[in-house]
N, CA, C and O of each residue as an XYZ file, in Angstrom:
916
protein
N     -10.194     21.479     -3.379
C      -8.530     21.585     -3.016
C      -7.722     20.554     -3.617
O      -8.233     19.451     -3.816
N      -6.781     20.729     -3.864
C      -5.586     19.847     -4.709
C      -5.343     19.265     -3.933
O      -5.224     19.735     -2.801
N      -5.155     17.915     -4.225
C      -4.197     16.791     -3.416
C      -2.747     17.488     -3.311
O      -2.362     18.513     -3.875
N      -2.171     16.781     -2.575
C      -0.831     17.188     -1.728
C       0.270     15.813     -2.390
O      -0.075     14.671     -2.083
N       1.097     15.924     -2.959
C       1.973     14.901     -3.191
C       3.277     15.591     -2.834
O       3.716     16.676     -3.216
N       3.834     14.601     -1.922
C       5.266     14.779     -1.373
C       6.472     13.966     -2.455
O       6.191     12.819     -2.805
N       7.743     14.566     -2.939
C       8.526     13.580     -3.420
C       9.696     13.888     -2.809
O      10.289     14.951     -2.628
N      10.009     12.283     -2.404
C      11.458     12.293     -1.630
C      12.478     11.828     -2.810
O      12.165     10.932     -3.594
N      13.145     12.192     -2.842
C      14.290     12.090     -3.984
C      15.600     12.666     -4.098
O      15.583     13.897     -4.108
N      17.195     11.907     -4.223
C      17.728     12.953     -4.159
C      18.492     13.575     -5.357
O      19.329     14.477     -5.324
N      18.002     12.871     -6.450
C      18.346     13.447     -7.470
C      17.598     14.271     -8.210
O      16.554     13.803     -8.666
N      17.983     15.830     -8.534
C      17.246     17.034     -8.759
C      16.650     16.718     -9.898
O      15.425     16.824     -9.844
N      17.169     16.298    -11.106
C      16.509     15.626    -11.917
C      15.323     15.044    -12.543
O      14.745     15.147    -13.625
N      15.139     14.216    -11.153
C      13.831     13.463    -11.521
C      12.875     14.173    -10.437
O      11.671     13.950    -10.568
N      13.407     15.248     -9.074
C      12.775     15.671     -8.529
C      11.894     16.608     -9.588
O      10.667     16.540     -9.666
N      12.886     17.667    -10.546
C      12.127     18.772    -11.107
C      10.970     17.799    -12.140
O       9.744     17.861    -12.226
N      11.718     17.146    -12.652
C      10.786     16.023    -13.449
C       9.434     15.836    -13.250
O       8.502     16.174    -13.981
N       9.415     15.106    -11.898
C       7.890     15.210    -11.301
C       7.356     15.817    -10.690
O       6.391     15.279    -10.147
N       7.601     17.214    -10.392
C       7.104     18.316     -9.960
C       6.448     19.057    -11.236
O       5.261     19.309    -11.441
N       7.550     19.321    -12.009
C       6.871     19.797    -13.150
C       5.468     19.371    -13.970
O       4.680     20.101    -14.572
N       5.451     17.829    -13.756
C       4.409     16.850    -14.546
C       3.182     17.002    -13.629
O       2.052     17.383    -13.934
N       3.766     16.535    -12.182
C       2.417     16.543    -11.663
C       1.692     17.818    -11.344
O       0.461     17.805    -11.310
N       2.324     18.847    -11.124
C       1.885     20.349    -11.173
C       0.988     20.457    -12.096
O      -0.210     20.578    -11.844
N       1.665     20.411    -13.694
C       0.624     20.264    -14.753
C      -1.066     19.625    -14.645
O      -2.143     19.959    -15.139
N      -0.561     18.449    -13.640
C      -2.027     18.039    -13.573
C      -2.801     18.075    -12.590
O      -3.552     17.213    -12.131
N      -2.526     19.427    -12.186
C      -3.277     20.152    -10.840
C      -2.894     19.536     -9.394
O      -3.643     19.614     -8.419
N      -1.856     19.026     -9.390
C      -1.987     18.741     -7.916
C      -0.687     20.007     -7.045
O       0.135     20.715     -7.627
N      -0.888     19.921     -5.839
C       0.366     20.676     -5.103
C       1.299     19.782     -4.652
O       0.959     18.824     -3.957
N       2.486     19.990     -4.981
C       3.445     19.159     -5.211
C       4.809     19.830     -4.274
O       5.271     20.931     -4.572
N       5.306     19.088     -3.237
C       6.030     19.350     -2.286
C       7.196     18.229     -2.652
O       7.012     17.065     -3.008
N       8.337     18.863     -2.477
C       9.592     17.870     -2.911
C      10.745     18.203     -1.376
O      10.615     19.156     -0.608
N      11.789     17.133     -1.288
C      12.580     17.058     -0.614
C      13.711     15.794     -0.940
O      13.362     14.937     -1.752
N      14.992     15.696     -0.332
C      15.414     14.938     -0.766
C      16.168     13.867     -0.132
O      17.147     13.245     -0.544
N      15.371     13.764      1.186
C      16.166     12.682      1.977
C      14.815     12.323      2.974
O      13.908     13.117      3.225
N      14.914     11.061      3.421
C      14.032     10.969      4.523
C      13.828     11.289      5.669
O      12.865     10.892      6.325
N      14.861     12.187      6.146
C      14.503     12.900      7.317
C      13.740     14.073      7.151
O      12.979     14.439      8.047
N      13.845     14.607      6.252
C      13.264     15.875      5.967
C      12.007     15.738      5.445
O      11.073     16.540      5.436
N      12.099     14.558      4.985
C      10.335     13.791      4.701
C       9.587     14.022      5.777
O       8.673     14.846      5.826
N       9.982     13.241      6.748
C       9.546     13.516      7.757
C       8.938     14.478      8.298
O       7.754     14.442      8.634
N       9.591     15.299      8.413
C       9.626     16.601      9.076
C       8.356     17.315      8.062
O       7.507     17.888      8.745
N       8.126     17.359      6.678
C       7.348     17.881      6.126
C       5.656     17.253      6.062
O       4.579     17.846      5.992
N       6.091     15.469      6.134
C       4.989     14.726      6.318
C       3.867     15.259      7.643
O       2.637     15.252      7.703
N       4.797     15.645      8.497
C       4.314     15.641      9.569
C       3.056     16.713      9.313
O       1.836     16.685      9.477
N       4.292     17.917      8.691
C       3.447     19.017      9.325
C       2.639     19.522      8.084
O       1.773     20.395      8.131
N       3.093     18.774      6.849
C       1.777     19.095      5.609
C       0.902     18.108      5.140
O       0.300     18.195      4.069
N       0.822     17.183      5.913
C      -0.191     16.036      5.768
C      -0.364     15.939      4.475
O      -1.340     16.496      3.972
N       0.838     14.981      3.420
C       0.135     15.237      1.971
C      -0.647     14.080      2.082
O      -0.807     13.377      3.080
N      -1.275     13.907      0.579
C      -2.257     13.021      0.405
C      -1.445     11.274     -0.162
O      -1.937     10.162      0.025
N      -0.260     11.567     -0.782
C       0.093     10.520     -0.939
C       2.033     11.091     -1.403
O       2.428     12.181     -1.817
N       2.724      9.964     -1.133
C       4.168     10.358     -1.143
C       4.701      8.966     -2.069
O       4.413      7.774     -1.965
N       5.787      9.860     -3.197
C       6.282      9.537     -3.974
C       7.659      9.237     -3.629
O       8.401     10.161     -3.963
N       8.412      8.018     -2.937
C       9.598      7.660     -2.496
C      11.080      7.109     -2.894
O      11.344      5.924     -2.687
N      11.848      7.811     -3.354
C      13.175      6.663     -3.515
C      13.754      5.925     -2.504
O      13.540      6.337     -1.363
N      14.282      5.158     -2.605
C      15.106      3.967     -1.741
C      16.360      4.628     -1.317
O      16.536      4.926     -0.136
N      17.217      4.864     -2.217
C      18.648      5.208     -1.499
C      19.037      6.590     -1.866
O      19.535      7.037     -2.899
N      18.649      7.203     -0.649
C      19.212      8.237      0.033
C      20.032      8.601      0.806
O      20.452      7.610      1.404
N      20.935     10.294      1.434
C      21.547     10.122      1.961
C      20.438     10.587      3.107
O      19.247     10.857      2.949
N      21.405     10.588      4.559
C      21.000     10.950      5.772
C      20.022      9.698      6.265
O      20.173      8.943      7.226
N      19.264      9.731      5.550
C      17.521      8.706      6.194
C      17.293      8.352      4.813
O      16.742      9.153      4.058
N      17.847      6.703      4.253
C      17.276      5.909      3.197
C      15.363      5.876      3.255
O      14.681      6.553      4.025
N      14.954      5.105      2.436
C      13.860      5.393      1.982
C      13.093      3.920      2.902
O      11.882      3.780      3.073
N      14.218      2.924      3.403
C      13.547      2.100      4.367
C      13.509      2.740      5.346
O      12.347      2.959      5.687
N      14.310      3.199      6.044
C      14.547      3.880      7.405
C      13.146      5.023      7.699
O      12.465      5.102      8.722
N      13.004      5.953      6.224
C      11.503      6.269      6.325
C      10.496      5.746      6.598
O       9.802      6.211      7.503
N      10.164      4.765      5.987
C       9.032      4.274      5.977
C       8.945      3.079      7.354
O       7.861      2.520      7.521
N      10.142      2.727      8.318
C      10.188      2.142      9.425
C       9.286      2.989     10.134
O       8.247      2.570     10.643
N       9.798      4.574     10.187
C       9.498      4.855     11.118
C       7.890      5.987     11.025
O       7.319      6.609     11.921
N       7.577      5.857      9.521
C       6.359      6.807      9.098
C       5.145      6.045      9.137
O       4.005      6.498      9.234
N       5.511      4.802      9.050
C       4.368      3.638      8.987
C       3.840      3.388     10.895
O       2.842      2.703     11.119
N       4.568      3.967     11.985
C       4.070      3.944     12.910
C       3.380      5.126     13.159
O       2.685      5.232     14.169
N       3.478      5.883     12.478
C       2.593      7.115     12.642
C       1.292      7.422     12.184
O       0.256      7.739     12.768
N       1.672      7.209     10.697
C       0.530      7.172      9.733
C       0.440      6.748      8.440
O       1.318      7.130      7.667
N      -0.731      5.799      7.901
C      -1.082      5.087      6.558
C      -1.175      5.307      5.272
O      -1.588      4.569      4.378
N      -0.557      6.900      5.224
C      -0.705      7.972      3.778
C       0.132      7.029      2.630
O       1.343      6.829      2.535
N      -1.119      6.476      1.706
C      -0.274      5.766      0.782
C       1.104      5.767      0.198
O       1.457      6.919      0.452
N       2.023      5.244     -0.375
C       3.121      5.417     -0.896
C       3.718      4.836     -1.464
O       3.815      3.679     -1.057
N       4.394      5.141     -2.560
C       4.831      4.611     -3.854
C       5.849      4.739     -4.063
O       6.256      5.899     -3.988
N       6.945      3.549     -4.477
C       8.407      3.553     -4.356
C       8.474      4.212     -5.817
O       7.534      4.295     -6.608
N       9.754      4.649     -5.997
C      10.289      4.740     -7.121
C      11.685      4.288     -7.504
O      12.612      4.870     -6.941
N      11.976      3.315     -8.397
C      12.951      2.726     -7.966
C      13.510      2.244     -9.584
O      12.749      2.235    -10.552
N      14.745      1.917     -9.646
C      15.325      1.071    -10.974
C      15.153     -0.415    -11.094
O      14.957     -1.240    -10.202
N      15.275     -0.588    -12.481
C      14.985     -2.118    -12.742
C      15.962     -3.016    -12.083
O      15.747     -4.227    -12.148
N      17.058     -2.559    -11.426
C      18.220     -3.649    -10.778
C      17.823     -3.315     -9.574
O      18.526     -3.959     -8.796
N      17.065     -2.645     -8.979
C      17.112     -2.434     -7.401
C      15.264     -2.921     -7.167
O      14.678     -2.694     -6.108
N      14.641     -3.552     -8.292
C      13.222     -4.017     -7.749
C      13.260     -5.202     -6.728
O      12.304     -5.699     -6.132
N      14.375     -5.488     -6.672
C      14.005     -6.426     -5.115
C      14.225     -5.367     -3.864
O      13.882     -5.562     -2.698
N      14.751     -4.434     -4.290
C      15.165     -3.524     -2.714
C      13.672     -3.212     -2.822
O      13.202     -3.344     -1.692
N      12.644     -2.824     -3.767
C      11.479     -2.416     -3.865
C      10.040     -3.174     -3.329
O       8.887     -2.759     -3.207
N      10.770     -4.651     -3.043
C       9.881     -5.475     -2.754
C      10.244     -5.506     -1.077
O       9.428     -5.843     -0.218
N      11.184     -5.221     -0.900
C      11.666     -5.133      0.534
C      10.863     -3.693      1.272
O      10.664     -3.511      2.473
N      10.567     -2.959      0.341
C       9.743     -1.576      0.858
C       8.292     -2.126      0.990
O       7.622     -1.850      1.985
N       7.929     -2.709      0.236
C       6.430     -3.360      0.804
C       6.434     -4.228      1.801
O       5.424     -4.546      2.429
N       7.887     -4.780      2.060
C       7.472     -5.146      3.292
C       7.265     -4.230      4.427
O       6.467     -4.414      5.346
N       7.949     -3.364      4.299
C       7.792     -2.073      5.385
C       6.724     -1.111      5.336
O       6.597     -0.128      6.066
N       5.874     -1.535      4.291
C       4.686     -0.745      4.310
C       4.283      0.198      3.058
O       3.392      1.041      2.950
N       5.089     -0.173      2.318
C       4.531      1.028      1.059
C       3.752     -0.010      0.443
O       3.890     -1.215      0.656
N       2.688      0.684     -0.557
C       1.521      0.573     -1.272
C       1.911     -0.198     -2.810
O       1.259     -1.029     -3.444
N       2.859      0.257     -3.027
C       3.006      0.209     -4.533
C       4.610      0.450     -5.230
O       5.418      1.048     -4.520
N       4.889      0.159     -6.093
C       6.116      0.402     -6.845
C       6.185      0.413     -8.357
O       5.549     -0.236     -9.188
N       7.451      1.640     -8.529
C       6.899      1.805    -10.031
C       8.494      1.657    -10.697
O       9.433      2.255    -10.172
N       8.659      0.866    -11.807
C      10.548      0.865    -11.936
C      10.537      2.136    -12.980
O       9.582      2.443    -13.694
N      12.140      2.984    -12.897
C      12.566      3.418    -13.997
C      13.672      2.901    -15.205
O      14.754      2.330    -15.068
N      13.045      3.283    -16.281
C      12.161      4.449    -16.562
C      11.000      4.084    -16.750
O      10.747      2.987    -17.249
N       9.915      5.099    -16.313
C       8.330      4.761    -16.243
C       7.644      5.781    -17.273
O       8.048      6.871    -17.676
N       6.786      5.258    -17.488
C       5.803      6.556    -18.370
C       5.155      7.363    -17.241
O       4.704      7.012    -16.151
N       5.263      8.681    -17.911
C       4.328      9.454    -16.741
C       2.599      9.247    -16.672
O       1.819      9.345    -15.724
N       2.440      9.003    -17.751
C       0.959      8.616    -17.776
C       0.820      7.382    -17.085
O      -0.271      7.393    -16.513
N       1.474      6.259    -16.868
C       1.469      5.085    -16.023
C       0.990      5.573    -14.494
O      -0.020      5.325    -13.835
N       2.300      6.460    -14.209
C       2.411      7.034    -12.842
C       1.327      7.792    -12.613
O       0.813      7.539    -11.523
N       0.575      8.961    -13.483
C      -0.527      9.709    -13.145
C      -1.802      8.671    -13.038
O      -2.754      9.066    -12.364
N      -1.886      7.461    -13.610
C      -2.642      6.639    -13.816
C      -2.898      5.844    -12.260
O      -4.019      5.515    -11.873
N      -1.605      5.611    -11.459
C      -1.853      4.902    -10.189
C      -2.026      6.015     -9.302
O      -2.675      5.835     -8.272
N      -1.485      7.258     -9.584
C      -1.805      8.231     -8.435
C      -3.359      8.356     -8.213
O      -3.831      8.491     -7.085
N      -4.144      8.301     -9.383
C      -5.057      8.616     -9.809
C      -6.101      7.678     -9.044
O      -7.156      8.132     -8.602
N      -5.743      6.377     -8.924
C      -6.306      5.377     -8.432
C      -6.005      5.097     -6.983
O      -6.709      4.496     -6.172
N      -5.259      5.445     -6.879
C      -4.870      5.580     -5.036
C      -5.685      6.395     -4.155
O      -6.058      6.104     -3.018
N      -5.938      7.554     -4.880
C      -6.435      8.897     -4.543
C      -7.713      8.774     -4.584
O      -8.327      9.111     -3.571
N      -8.442      8.284     -5.705
C      -9.941      7.731     -5.473
C     -10.262      6.836     -4.784
O     -11.435      6.875     -4.414
N      -9.432      5.686     -4.317
C      -9.866      5.142     -3.485
C      -9.884      5.514     -2.113
O     -10.544      4.830     -1.330
N      -9.079      6.769     -1.608
C      -9.176      7.385     -0.341
C     -10.597      7.963     -0.378
O     -11.158      7.818      0.708
N     -11.294      8.535     -1.249
C     -12.273      9.513     -1.550
C     -13.497      8.626     -1.263
O     -14.410      9.050     -0.554
N     -13.524      7.276     -1.862
C     -14.583      6.447     -2.118
C     -15.503      5.778     -0.836
O     -14.981      4.986     -0.051
N     -16.790      6.152     -0.733
C     -17.712      5.966      0.463
C     -18.699      5.155      0.004
O     -19.790      5.579     -0.375
N     -18.313      3.780      0.019
C     -20.045      3.173     -0.387
C     -21.014      3.297      0.164
O     -20.871      3.732      1.306
N     -22.068      3.088     -0.162
C     -23.272      3.206      0.148
C     -23.420      2.061      1.410
O     -23.944      2.335      2.490
N     -22.917      0.872      1.099
C     -23.670     -0.655      1.912
C     -21.862     -0.625      2.637
O     -20.887     -0.878      1.929
N     -21.767     -0.297      4.005
C     -20.430     -0.491      4.542
C     -20.525     -1.554      5.579
O     -21.502     -1.364      6.303
N     -20.014     -2.335      5.808
C     -19.974     -3.797      6.636
C     -19.108     -3.719      7.772
O     -18.041     -3.112      7.685
N     -19.586     -4.457      9.168
C     -18.537     -5.084     10.040
C     -18.415     -6.445      9.661
O     -19.372     -7.218      9.716
N     -17.122     -6.822      9.225
C     -16.856     -8.187      9.087
C     -16.157     -9.063     10.047
O     -15.049     -8.733     10.470
N     -16.816    -10.322     10.476
C     -16.063    -10.751     12.050
C     -15.725    -12.320     11.283
O     -16.352    -13.026     10.493
N     -14.642    -12.408     11.845
C     -14.033    -14.044     11.403
C     -12.890    -14.499     12.538
O     -11.739    -14.064     12.570
N     -13.507    -15.535     13.520
C     -12.872    -15.772     14.716
C     -12.637    -14.292     15.494
O     -13.561    -13.570     15.872
N     -11.226    -14.003     15.647
C     -10.486    -12.981     16.705
C     -10.600    -11.610     15.684
O     -10.638    -10.513     16.243
N     -10.650    -11.664     14.349
C     -10.531    -10.332     13.418
C     -12.162     -9.938     13.388
O     -13.148    -10.670     13.467
N     -12.042     -8.447     13.239
C     -13.273     -7.845     13.288
C     -12.625     -6.575     12.101
O     -11.676     -5.810     12.268
N     -13.261     -6.674     11.269
C     -13.003     -5.454     10.001
C     -14.436     -4.473     10.170
O     -15.580     -4.900     10.330
N     -14.028     -3.129     10.089
C     -15.020     -2.445     10.074
C     -14.907     -1.482      9.158
O     -14.067     -0.594      9.307
N     -15.863     -1.527      7.915
C     -15.191     -0.937      6.356
C     -15.997      0.683      6.792
O     -15.763      1.505      5.906
N     -16.705      1.154      7.735
C     -17.209      2.338      8.266
C     -15.973      3.311      8.212
O     -15.852      4.381      7.615
N     -14.974      2.531      9.118
C     -14.212      3.345     10.149
C     -12.883      3.150      9.597
O     -11.956      3.864      9.981
N     -12.676      2.028      8.523
C     -11.519      1.509      8.216
C     -10.641      1.180      9.068
O      -9.453      1.500      9.053
N     -11.345      0.357     10.047
C     -10.136     -0.151     10.816
C     -10.451     -1.988     11.046
O     -11.365     -2.684     10.605
N      -9.332     -2.318     11.867
C      -9.082     -3.663     12.181
C      -8.962     -4.236     13.655
O      -7.978     -3.752     14.215
N      -9.440     -4.836     14.190
C      -8.956     -5.214     15.215
C      -8.988     -6.904     15.120
O      -9.780     -7.650     14.545
N      -7.596     -7.226     16.059
C      -7.259     -8.934     16.296
C      -7.753     -9.111     17.748
O      -7.580     -8.204     18.562
N      -8.282    -10.110     18.039
C      -7.989    -10.132     19.755
C      -8.479     -8.760     20.165
O      -7.897     -8.346     21.168
N      -9.068     -8.230     19.840
C      -9.288     -6.793     20.778
C      -8.472     -5.974     20.585
O      -8.756     -4.920     21.154
N      -7.286     -5.941     19.869
C      -6.125     -4.959     19.646
C      -5.902     -4.235     18.495
O      -5.550     -4.798     17.458
N      -6.070     -3.038     18.571
C      -6.215     -2.606     16.546
C      -4.704     -3.190     15.899
O      -3.718     -3.602     16.509
N      -4.896     -3.078     14.711
C      -3.717     -3.566     14.083
C      -3.791     -2.613     13.085
O      -4.929     -2.428     12.655
N      -2.818     -1.890     12.546
C      -2.342     -1.008     11.100
C      -2.118     -1.805     10.478
O      -1.268     -2.686     10.607
N      -3.187     -1.539      9.336
C      -3.379     -2.118      7.790
C      -2.481     -0.840      7.051
O      -2.535      0.308      7.491
N      -1.847     -1.136      6.141
C      -1.785     -0.271      4.556
C      -3.568     -0.332      3.850
O      -4.411     -1.136      4.248
N      -3.797      0.666      2.812
C      -4.813      0.706      2.503
C      -4.713     -0.897      1.544
O      -5.770     -1.528      1.559
N      -3.766     -1.423      0.904
C      -3.893     -2.377     -0.020
C      -3.893     -3.493      0.992
O      -4.319     -4.476      0.386
N      -3.640     -3.802      2.163
C      -3.952     -4.882      3.039
C      -5.318     -4.810      3.348
O      -6.009     -5.828      3.331
N      -5.798     -3.660      3.641
C      -7.097     -3.635      4.210
C      -8.295     -4.095      3.212
O      -9.349     -4.671      3.484
N      -7.827     -3.687      2.078
C      -8.905     -3.726      0.963
C      -8.604     -5.448      0.824
O      -9.537     -6.241      0.956
N      -7.207     -5.906      0.545
C      -7.102     -7.336      0.587
C      -7.862     -8.026      1.505
O      -8.724     -8.813      1.115
N      -7.613     -7.795      2.909
C      -8.445     -8.503      3.677
C      -9.892     -8.763      3.633
O     -10.434     -9.862      3.746
N     -10.657     -7.202      3.388
C     -12.075     -6.999      3.055
C     -12.458     -7.962      2.185
O     -13.253     -8.717      2.746
N     -12.216     -8.317      0.898
C     -12.272     -8.961     -0.126
C     -12.031    -10.212      0.175
O     -12.685    -10.857     -0.644
N     -11.462    -10.956      0.887
C     -11.015    -12.213      1.131
C     -12.147    -12.873      2.159
O     -12.425    -14.071      2.124
N     -12.853    -11.790      3.215
C     -13.810    -12.004      4.449
C     -15.033    -12.097      3.883
O     -15.861    -12.882      4.346
N     -15.301    -11.319      2.822
C     -16.654    -11.039      2.462
C     -17.060    -12.109      1.699
O     -18.242    -12.145      1.356
N     -15.930    -13.432      1.202
C     -16.373    -14.680      0.264
C     -15.477    -15.881      1.122
O     -14.741    -16.621      0.470
N     -15.564    -16.011      2.393
C     -14.772    -17.128      2.973
C     -15.282    -18.167      2.444
O     -16.469    -18.425      2.247
N     -14.160    -18.897      2.165
C     -13.738    -20.069      1.495
C     -13.963    -20.440     -0.243
O     -13.913    -21.503     -0.861
N     -14.208    -19.129     -0.631
C     -14.155    -18.989     -2.337
C     -12.588    -18.917     -2.127
O     -11.944    -18.455     -1.186
N     -12.111    -19.622     -3.497
C     -10.867    -19.412     -3.857
C     -10.815    -18.198     -4.825
O     -11.610    -18.015     -5.747
N      -9.747    -17.372     -4.484
C      -9.334    -16.308     -5.636
C      -8.039    -16.500     -5.925
O      -7.114    -16.517     -5.112
N      -7.941    -16.726     -7.730
C      -6.866    -16.704     -8.141
C      -5.967    -15.093     -7.993
O      -6.402    -13.973     -7.721
N      -4.572    -15.571     -8.303
C      -4.158    -14.226     -8.166
C      -4.229    -13.269     -8.986
O      -3.883    -12.138     -8.644
N      -4.745    -13.572    -10.369
C      -5.109    -12.652    -11.290
C      -6.029    -11.666    -10.956
O      -5.932    -10.457    -11.167
N      -7.452    -12.633    -10.108
C      -8.741    -12.246     -9.581
C      -7.992    -11.022     -8.965
O      -7.952     -9.903     -9.478
N      -7.481    -11.346     -7.946
C      -7.456    -10.544     -6.818
C      -6.177     -9.262     -7.254
O      -6.114     -8.219     -6.603
N      -5.340     -9.515     -8.290
C      -4.749     -8.032     -8.760
C      -6.110     -7.419     -9.650
O      -6.339     -6.233     -9.410
N      -6.817     -7.924    -10.408
C      -7.621     -7.394    -10.990
C      -8.865     -6.766     -9.788
O      -9.312     -5.623     -9.884
N      -9.186     -7.498     -8.960
C     -10.299     -6.289     -7.878
C      -9.393     -5.633     -7.359
O      -9.993     -4.650     -6.922
N      -7.835     -5.462     -6.994
C      -7.212     -4.841     -6.100
C      -7.001     -3.685     -7.078
O      -6.453     -2.679     -6.630
N      -7.377     -3.710     -8.380
C      -6.134     -2.563     -8.899
C      -7.507     -1.403     -8.985
O      -7.186     -0.245     -9.251
N      -9.289     -1.756     -8.725
C     -10.119     -0.456     -8.480
C      -9.836      0.001     -6.883
O     -10.745      0.594     -6.303
N      -8.571     -0.275     -6.170
C      -7.921     -0.122     -4.958
C      -6.838      1.399     -4.957
O      -6.882      2.450     -4.316
N      -5.654      0.707     -6.309
C      -4.827      1.600     -6.675
C      -3.675      0.527     -6.969
O      -2.569      0.833     -7.415
N      -4.106     -0.828     -6.642
C      -3.052     -1.819     -6.627
C      -2.566     -1.831     -8.296
O      -3.501     -1.737     -9.091
N      -1.600     -1.906     -8.700
C      -0.902     -2.016    -10.029
C       0.016     -2.676    -10.426
O       0.442     -2.706    -11.580
N       0.621     -3.593     -8.992
C       1.298     -4.532     -9.134
C       1.134     -5.691     -9.631
O       0.075     -5.758    -10.254
N       1.930     -6.962     -9.623
C       2.007     -8.182    -10.102
C       1.919     -9.199     -8.990
O       1.839     -9.036     -7.772
N       1.963    -10.532     -9.894
C       1.388    -11.470     -8.487
C       2.775    -11.468     -7.700
O       2.534    -11.345     -6.499
N       4.037    -11.555     -7.934
C       5.143    -11.520     -6.770
C       4.576     -9.907     -5.889
O       4.965     -9.764     -4.729
N       4.101     -9.315     -6.225
C       4.058     -8.220     -5.205
C       2.581     -8.506     -4.319
O       2.417     -8.235     -3.130
N       1.607     -9.105     -5.212
C       0.540     -9.562     -4.514
C       0.979    -10.754     -3.231
O       0.270    -10.559     -2.244
N       1.681    -11.579     -3.090
C       2.462    -12.379     -2.654
C       2.984    -11.914     -1.250
O       2.895    -12.539     -0.194
N       3.599    -10.571     -1.484
C       4.332     -9.481     -0.457
C       3.194     -9.293      0.619
O       3.276     -9.642      1.796
N       2.073     -8.657     -0.014
C       0.951     -8.251      0.930
C       0.526     -9.267      1.910
O       0.431     -9.232      3.137
N       0.276    -10.253      0.961
C      -0.594    -11.777      1.457
C       0.687    -12.057      2.790
O       0.268    -12.268      3.928
N       2.198    -12.036      2.532
C       2.569    -12.411      3.632
C       3.081    -11.540      4.555
O       3.725    -12.121      5.429
N       3.018    -10.278      4.678
C       2.700     -8.920      5.178
C       1.676     -8.443      6.401
O       1.794     -7.838      7.467
N       0.301     -9.235      5.420
C      -1.097     -9.085      6.314
C      -1.006    -10.406      6.853
O      -1.469    -10.302      7.989
N      -0.629    -11.707      6.639
C      -0.498    -12.473      7.363
C       0.577    -12.482      9.089
O       0.316    -13.062     10.143
N       1.561    -11.747      8.790
C       2.480    -11.339     10.073
C       1.527    -10.303     11.050
O       1.746    -10.084     12.242
N       0.557     -9.797     10.339
C      -0.215     -9.006     11.163
C      -1.556     -9.441     12.015
O      -1.887     -9.071     13.141
N      -2.083    -10.159     11.300
C      -3.312    -11.098     11.633
C      -3.284    -12.478     12.263
O      -3.932    -12.882     13.229
N      -2.469    -13.063     11.574
C      -2.525    -14.739     11.755
C      -1.750    -14.561     13.229
O      -0.864    -13.746     13.485
N      -2.404    -15.662     14.216
C      -1.439    -16.183     15.605
C      -0.547    -16.736     15.184
O       0.510    -16.285     15.627
N      -0.374    -17.963     14.147
C       1.208    -18.316     13.722
C       0.849    -18.096     12.187
O      -0.129    -18.645     11.679
N       1.945    -17.024     11.286
C       1.782    -16.972      9.988
C       2.277    -17.812      9.442
O       1.833    -18.108      8.333
N       3.249    -18.446      9.919
C       4.231    -19.814      9.146
C       2.847    -20.875      9.230
O       2.910    -21.780      8.397
N       2.078    -20.886      9.778
C       0.385    -21.864      9.641
C      -0.807    -21.225      9.925
O      -1.334    -21.252     11.037
N      -1.274    -20.620      8.909
C      -1.891    -19.565      8.898
C      -3.354    -19.970      8.925
O      -3.718    -20.858      8.154
N      -4.195    -19.416      9.718
C      -5.394    -20.139     10.346
C      -6.464    -19.485      9.139
O      -7.061    -20.105      8.259
N      -6.471    -18.548      9.325
C      -7.493    -17.827      8.266
C      -7.238    -17.540      6.990
O      -8.196    -17.654      6.225
N      -5.726    -17.037      6.331
C      -5.803    -17.032      4.585
C      -4.761    -18.061      4.329
O      -3.622    -18.162      4.785
N      -5.447    -18.828      3.458
C      -5.017    -20.617      3.024
C      -4.658    -19.973      1.108
O      -5.272    -19.558      0.124
N      -3.213    -20.294      1.585
C      -2.611    -20.703      0.043
C      -3.219    -21.679     -0.667
O      -2.892    -22.798     -0.272
N      -3.893    -21.672     -1.464
C      -4.365    -22.927     -2.580
C      -3.435    -22.980     -3.830
O      -3.708    -22.396     -4.879
N      -2.052    -23.904     -3.588
C      -1.241    -23.498     -3.974
C      -1.111    -23.996     -5.694
O      -1.189    -25.217     -5.826
N      -0.942    -23.281     -6.877
C      -0.888    -23.000     -8.062
C      -2.151    -22.409     -8.246
O      -2.401    -22.367     -9.451
N      -3.183    -21.866     -7.457
C      -4.265    -21.247     -7.905
C      -4.129    -19.827     -7.051
O      -3.843    -18.807     -7.677
N      -4.263    -19.793     -6.129
C      -4.466    -18.406     -5.268
C      -4.702    -18.429     -4.248
O      -3.946    -19.230     -3.698
N      -5.621    -17.821     -3.314
C      -5.836    -17.779     -2.070
C      -7.345    -17.878     -1.367
O      -8.241    -17.759     -2.203
N      -7.849    -18.089      0.138
C      -8.852    -18.031     -0.034
C      -8.883    -17.856      1.536
O      -7.938    -18.245      2.223
N     -10.117    -17.196      2.135
C     -10.075    -17.292      3.819
C     -10.961    -18.398      4.187
O     -12.041    -18.750      3.714
N     -10.341    -18.801      5.017
C     -10.783    -20.502      5.559
C     -12.149    -20.088      6.335
O     -12.193    -19.118      7.092
N     -13.250    -20.923      6.065
C     -14.532    -20.837      6.504
C     -14.130    -21.477      8.083
O     -13.277    -22.320      8.359
N     -15.303    -20.569      9.204
C     -15.335    -20.915     10.408
C     -14.901    -22.564     10.899
O     -14.132    -23.003     11.755
N     -15.674    -23.102     10.046
C     -15.656    -24.938     10.033
C     -14.904    -25.186      9.666
O     -14.775    -26.338     10.079
N     -13.828    -24.904      8.868
C     -12.582    -25.679      8.238
C     -11.962    -25.933      9.540
O     -10.896    -26.546      9.607
């Protein structure tokens, strides 16, 4: 069955261009002009991925993300102009998985979409339950609990946490993490990675300003602290 992509953009030319291209790529494509109608469509059509503009009437991309992330973890890629790149980073804070800057090559967008959708279909033969302190990460059910309470992570946040937890004490450079997460559909840069780490800390750390689990190794990258540290 074809994967469904929801395009949310108030510019008809952008919607039409993306719809025609993605339809040619074999996707089932839905379109709408604002966040409010996008919420309705997403609830009833259950798309596999959402391409989201930020500046829209009635309900903008930020408002959409705030509400939608309370309900579902469907992957979201923000589409933004270069002068609005800071706005896209804010979108990551609200739960978007990635962003792509206009004008972009259709092949690049298609590659990012394929990578994210492929990640959702993968079922590794070896799946684990990882534990550290009050954190339990279950790769089989794709769930995380902290102090016994479920924590909602985006797909990128989940894969980032799993990567770090598998090798406590190992220092990963930012470049290494970007490369590892590329297999999960991440196509960002160091700055984008930093945002995902910050968001992850807000969700799992008792005190995000003084991390207990995810340490910053200045000038290098990050590591998951060993229990005895």
